[in-house]
DOSE-198509 format. One line per 3 residues: number of its first residue (from 1); their letters; for each residue x, z, y of C-alpha. Coordinates in Angstrom, 1 decimal, always signed. Layout:
residues N
NUM	A	X,Z,Y | ...
***
This chain:
residues 344
1	XXX	+116.5,-137.3,+87.6 | +118.2,-135.5,+84.7 | +120.4,-132.6,+85.6
4	XXX	+123.6,-134.0,+84.0 | +123.1,-137.3,+85.9 | +122.7,-135.4,+89.2
7	XXX	+125.8,-133.3,+88.4 | +127.8,-136.5,+87.9 | +126.5,-137.9,+91.2
10	XXX	+127.5,-134.7,+93.0 | +131.0,-134.8,+91.6 | +131.4,-138.5,+92.3
13	XXX	+130.0,-138.3,+95.8 | +131.8,-135.2,+97.0 | +135.1,-136.5,+95.4
16	XXX	+134.7,-139.6,+97.6 | +133.7,-137.5,+100.7 | +136.7,-135.3,+100.3
19	XXX	+139.0,-138.3,+100.1 | +137.6,-139.9,+103.2 | +137.7,-136.6,+105.1
22	XXX	+141.3,-136.0,+104.1 | +142.3,-139.7,+105.0 | +140.5,-139.5,+108.4
25	XXX	+142.3,-136.3,+109.4 | +145.6,-137.6,+108.1 | +145.0,-140.6,+110.4
28	XXX	+144.3,-138.3,+113.3 | +147.3,-136.0,+112.7 | +149.7,-138.9,+112.4
31	XXX	+148.2,-140.5,+115.6 | +148.1,-137.4,+117.7 | +150.7,-135.0,+116.4
34	XXX	+152.5,-135.3,+119.8 | +149.2,-134.9,+121.7 | +147.6,-131.5,+121.0
37	XXX	+144.8,-132.2,+123.5 | +143.8,-135.4,+121.6 | +143.7,-133.5,+118.4
40	XXX	+141.2,-131.2,+120.1 | +139.3,-134.3,+121.1 | +139.4,-135.5,+117.4
43	XXX	+137.8,-132.2,+116.4 | +135.1,-132.8,+119.0 | +134.5,-136.3,+117.6
46	XXX	+134.2,-134.8,+114.1 | +131.6,-132.3,+115.4 | +129.7,-135.2,+117.0
49	XXX	+129.6,-136.8,+113.6 | +128.2,-133.7,+112.0 | +125.6,-133.4,+114.6
52	XXX	+124.6,-137.0,+114.7 | +123.8,-137.0,+111.0 | +120.9,-134.5,+111.7
55	XXX	+119.3,-136.7,+114.3 | +115.6,-137.4,+113.6 | +116.2,-141.1,+112.8
58	XXX	+118.9,-140.3,+110.2 | +116.7,-137.8,+108.5 | +113.7,-140.1,+108.5
61	XXX	+115.6,-143.1,+107.2 | +117.3,-141.2,+104.4 | +114.1,-139.4,+103.6
64	XXX	+112.1,-142.6,+103.4 | +114.6,-144.4,+101.2 | +115.1,-141.4,+98.9
67	XXX	+111.4,-140.9,+98.4 | +110.8,-144.6,+97.7 | +113.6,-144.9,+95.1
70	XXX	+112.6,-141.6,+93.4 | +108.9,-142.8,+93.2 | +110.2,-145.9,+91.5
73	XXX	+112.3,-143.7,+89.2 | +115.6,-145.1,+90.4 | +118.8,-143.3,+91.3
76	XXX	+118.7,-142.1,+95.0 | +121.8,-139.9,+95.1 | +123.9,-142.3,+97.1
79	XXX	+121.4,-143.3,+99.8 | +122.8,-141.0,+102.4 | +126.4,-142.1,+101.8
82	XXX	+125.7,-145.8,+101.9 | +123.5,-145.4,+105.0 | +126.4,-143.5,+106.7
85	XXX	+129.0,-146.1,+105.8 | +126.9,-148.9,+107.2 | +126.3,-146.9,+110.4
88	XXX	+130.0,-146.2,+110.7 | +130.9,-149.9,+110.5 | +129.1,-150.6,+113.8
91	XXX	+130.9,-147.6,+115.4 | +134.3,-148.9,+114.4 | +133.6,-152.3,+115.7
94	XXX	+132.2,-151.0,+119.0 | +135.0,-148.6,+119.6 | +137.6,-151.3,+118.9
97	XXX	+136.0,-153.7,+121.3 | +135.8,-151.1,+124.1 | +139.3,-149.8,+123.5
100	XXX	+140.8,-153.4,+123.5 | +138.8,-154.3,+126.7 | +139.8,-151.1,+128.6
103	XXX	+143.4,-151.3,+127.4 | +143.7,-154.8,+128.7 | +142.5,-153.9,+132.1
106	XXX	+144.4,-150.6,+132.4 | +142.2,-148.0,+134.0 | +140.0,-150.2,+136.2
109	XXX	+136.9,-148.8,+134.6 | +137.3,-145.1,+135.5 | +134.2,-145.1,+137.7
112	XXX	+132.4,-147.2,+135.1 | +133.3,-144.7,+132.3 | +132.0,-141.8,+134.4
115	XXX	+128.7,-143.6,+135.2 | +128.3,-144.6,+131.6 | +128.9,-141.1,+130.5
118	XXX	+126.1,-139.8,+132.8 | +123.7,-142.6,+131.9 | +124.5,-142.2,+128.2
121	XXX	+123.8,-138.5,+128.3 | +120.6,-138.9,+130.2 | +119.3,-141.6,+127.9
124	XXX	+120.3,-139.8,+124.7 | +119.1,-136.3,+125.8 | +115.8,-137.9,+126.8
127	XXX	+115.7,-139.7,+123.4 | +116.3,-136.5,+121.5 | +113.7,-134.6,+123.5
130	XXX	+111.1,-137.3,+123.0 | +111.9,-137.3,+119.3 | +111.5,-133.6,+119.2
133	XXX	+108.1,-133.8,+120.8 | +107.1,-136.6,+118.4 | +108.2,-134.6,+115.4
136	XXX	+106.4,-131.5,+116.6 | +103.2,-133.6,+116.9 | +103.7,-134.9,+113.4
139	XXX	+104.4,-131.4,+112.2 | +101.1,-130.3,+113.6 | +99.3,-133.1,+111.7
142	XXX	+101.2,-132.2,+108.5 | +100.2,-128.6,+109.0 | +96.5,-129.6,+109.4
145	XXX	+96.8,-131.5,+106.1 | +98.5,-128.5,+104.5 | +95.8,-126.1,+105.8
148	XXX	+93.1,-128.5,+104.6 | +94.5,-128.7,+101.1 | +95.1,-125.0,+101.0
151	XXX	+91.5,-124.4,+101.9 | +90.4,-126.5,+98.9 | +90.3,-129.9,+100.4
154	XXX	+91.4,-133.1,+98.6 | +95.0,-134.4,+98.9 | +95.4,-138.2,+99.4
157	XXX	+99.0,-139.2,+98.8 | +98.8,-142.6,+100.4 | +97.3,-141.2,+103.6
160	XXX	+100.1,-138.6,+103.7 | +102.8,-141.2,+103.3 | +101.3,-143.2,+106.2
163	XXX	+101.5,-140.0,+108.3 | +105.2,-139.5,+107.4 | +106.2,-143.0,+108.1
166	XXX	+105.5,-142.5,+111.8 | +108.6,-140.3,+112.0 | +111.7,-141.8,+113.6
169	XXX	+111.8,-144.6,+116.2 | +114.2,-146.8,+114.2 | +112.3,-146.1,+111.0
172	XXX	+109.2,-147.5,+112.5 | +110.9,-150.6,+113.9 | +112.8,-151.3,+110.6
175	XXX	+110.0,-150.2,+108.3 | +109.6,-153.7,+106.7 | +113.3,-153.6,+105.7
178	XXX	+112.7,-150.3,+103.8 | +110.4,-152.2,+101.5 | +113.4,-154.3,+100.4
181	XXX	+115.5,-151.3,+99.5 | +115.5,-151.2,+95.7 | +119.1,-149.8,+95.2
184	XXX	+121.0,-147.1,+97.0 | +123.7,-149.6,+98.2 | +121.0,-151.6,+100.1
187	XXX	+121.1,-148.8,+102.7 | +124.4,-150.2,+103.9 | +122.4,-152.8,+105.9
190	XXX	+119.9,-150.3,+107.1 | +122.7,-148.0,+108.3 | +124.4,-151.0,+110.0
193	XXX	+121.2,-151.9,+111.9 | +120.6,-148.3,+112.9 | +124.1,-148.2,+114.3
196	XXX	+123.4,-151.2,+116.6 | +121.1,-149.1,+118.7 | +123.9,-146.7,+120.0
199	XXX	+121.0,-144.6,+121.0 | +122.4,-141.0,+120.9 | +124.9,-139.1,+123.0
202	XXX	+127.2,-138.7,+120.0 | +128.0,-142.4,+119.8 | +128.0,-142.9,+123.5
205	XXX	+130.3,-140.0,+124.0 | +132.7,-141.3,+121.3 | +132.8,-144.7,+122.9
208	XXX	+133.4,-143.1,+126.3 | +136.2,-140.9,+124.8 | +137.8,-144.0,+123.2
211	XXX	+137.6,-146.0,+126.4 | +139.1,-143.2,+128.5 | +142.0,-142.7,+126.1
214	XXX	+142.6,-146.4,+125.9 | +142.9,-146.5,+129.6 | +145.7,-144.0,+129.4
217	XXX	+147.8,-146.3,+127.2 | +147.0,-144.8,+123.7 | +147.2,-147.6,+121.1
220	XXX	+144.0,-149.0,+119.7 | +145.2,-148.0,+116.2 | +145.3,-144.3,+117.3
223	XXX	+142.0,-144.7,+119.2 | +140.3,-145.7,+115.9 | +141.1,-142.3,+114.5
226	XXX	+138.2,-141.0,+116.6 | +135.5,-143.1,+114.9 | +137.2,-142.3,+111.6
229	XXX	+136.8,-138.6,+111.9 | +133.3,-139.1,+113.4 | +132.4,-141.2,+110.4
232	XXX	+133.9,-138.6,+108.0 | +131.8,-135.8,+109.5 | +128.6,-137.9,+109.6
235	XXX	+129.0,-139.1,+106.0 | +129.5,-135.5,+104.8 | +126.2,-134.4,+106.3
238	XXX	+124.2,-137.6,+105.6 | +125.3,-137.4,+101.9 | +124.5,-133.7,+101.7
241	XXX	+121.2,-134.3,+103.3 | +120.4,-137.0,+100.8 | +121.4,-134.9,+97.8
244	XXX	+119.3,-132.0,+99.1 | +116.4,-134.3,+99.4 | +116.9,-135.6,+95.8
247	XXX	+116.8,-132.0,+94.6 | +113.9,-131.0,+96.9 | +111.8,-134.1,+96.0
250	XXX	+112.5,-133.5,+92.4 | +111.0,-130.1,+93.0 | +108.4,-131.3,+95.5
253	XXX	+107.0,-134.2,+93.4 | +105.8,-131.7,+90.7 | +103.0,-130.6,+92.9
256	XXX	+101.4,-132.0,+96.1 | +101.5,-128.6,+97.8 | +105.2,-128.6,+97.4
259	XXX	+105.5,-132.1,+99.0 | +103.4,-131.0,+101.9 | +105.4,-127.8,+102.4
262	XXX	+108.7,-129.6,+102.2 | +107.8,-132.2,+104.8 | +106.3,-129.6,+107.1
265	XXX	+109.6,-127.6,+107.0 | +112.0,-130.5,+107.4 | +109.9,-132.0,+110.3
268	XXX	+109.8,-128.7,+112.2 | +113.5,-128.1,+111.7 | +114.3,-131.6,+112.8
271	XXX	+112.3,-131.1,+116.0 | +113.9,-127.8,+116.8 | +117.4,-129.2,+116.3
274	XXX	+116.6,-132.2,+118.6 | +115.2,-129.8,+121.2 | +118.4,-127.6,+120.9
277	XXX	+120.8,-130.5,+121.3 | +118.8,-132.4,+123.9 | +118.5,-129.2,+125.9
280	XXX	+122.2,-128.4,+125.7 | +123.1,-132.0,+126.8 | +120.7,-131.9,+129.7
283	XXX	+121.7,-128.5,+131.0 | +125.4,-129.4,+130.5 | +125.0,-132.5,+132.6
286	XXX	+123.2,-130.6,+135.4 | +125.9,-127.9,+135.3 | +128.8,-130.4,+135.6
289	XXX	+127.3,-132.9,+138.0 | +126.0,-130.3,+140.5 | +128.9,-127.8,+140.0
292	XXX	+126.5,-125.0,+139.1 | +128.1,-121.7,+138.3 | +127.3,-118.0,+137.7
295	XXX	+125.3,-116.2,+135.0 | +123.2,-118.7,+133.0 | +125.2,-121.8,+134.1
298	XXX	+128.5,-120.2,+133.0 | +127.0,-119.8,+129.6 | +125.8,-123.4,+129.6
301	XXX	+129.3,-124.5,+130.6 | +130.9,-122.4,+127.8 | +128.6,-123.9,+125.2
304	XXX	+129.5,-127.4,+126.3 | +133.2,-126.6,+126.4 | +133.0,-125.4,+122.8
307	XXX	+130.6,-128.2,+121.6 | +132.5,-128.3,+118.3 | +130.6,-125.2,+117.2
310	XXX	+127.2,-126.8,+117.9 | +127.6,-129.1,+114.9 | +128.4,-126.2,+112.6
313	XXX	+125.5,-124.2,+114.1 | +123.1,-127.0,+113.2 | +124.2,-127.0,+109.6
316	XXX	+123.7,-123.2,+109.6 | +120.2,-123.6,+111.1 | +119.2,-126.0,+108.3
319	XXX	+120.6,-123.7,+105.6 | +118.9,-120.6,+107.0 | +115.7,-122.4,+107.7
322	XXX	+115.5,-123.5,+104.1 | +116.2,-120.0,+102.8 | +113.5,-118.6,+105.0
325	XXX	+111.0,-121.3,+104.1 | +111.6,-120.9,+100.4 | +111.1,-117.2,+100.7
328	XXX	+107.8,-117.7,+102.6 | +106.7,-120.2,+99.9 | +107.3,-117.7,+97.1
331	XXX	+105.9,-114.7,+98.9 | +102.6,-116.6,+99.7 | +102.5,-117.9,+96.1
334	XXX	+101.7,-121.5,+97.2 | +102.7,-122.7,+93.8 | +99.6,-121.1,+92.3
337	XXX	+97.2,-123.1,+94.5 | +95.0,-125.5,+92.7 | +95.1,-128.8,+94.6
340	XXX	+92.5,-131.5,+94.4 | +94.0,-134.9,+94.4 | +92.3,-138.2,+95.4
343	XX	+93.5,-141.7,+94.9 | +94.4,-143.5,+98.2
***
């Protein structure tokens, strides 16, 4: 993609992202200006959105579609944004349904909400930890290919793509649909289908928050501010992730060694983030349910009480990881390696 075209895409995308972030927070401020605690909850929902966007399935889906469109020499700079918008639509619908249901029965689901929160955290933490293990296994396989090529072995692009396509549970289930993606806006449907899974703690937690607040008499209109700020945060990171991939693949496609190195880096970082978040959720659940305290457990409680910062930490982890990985790439002069390529 030409630089001027990418610059226009950046301006257009971030102009839209700024607008929806401002609109979402205006919605939250209008709805909760008399409820400071709920404004804090809105900040938490926003951090959930930031964090959810770096789940393995999101990265895999956006990565697959971006790579496909760029290989077809088509614009891929809006893949992440459209994916996020489709994903958010499901969340709005689900939140509205739960809020209306709970509001109509006025608090009869307190025990259910507590149980759902526990089950949701267990399922999602387990999901993230499994995804982390799967990504680490894939990273090991990618490293073996990288070491093989670095040692003078032949690089087979089609074999490598098959290896990468194993990443992400929903990506594997919906792989046939990715073949139908020929324009960025087609990712609306992919994002919508991904959202139907409700398979991470961020979404479960948001729905739980919405249900609990609806039971207290908060209007459904105000409750929908939670998915609005969640979607704003998620869209910001998904779109940024996509644009970074466009730039990275533009750089990576020049040489096979770059493509290998890029995918090795992003897979390892994705696994570490999933381990971090899944571990925090699991320990937080143990700390709260068993009333554990003192030393280590006080630290766990403090982290979960300030979960807003976890989303920002993840963004920092990605940024620092990329800086370190690029430094390692340059120091080791991987660009100077002569790679033998072989048709798949």
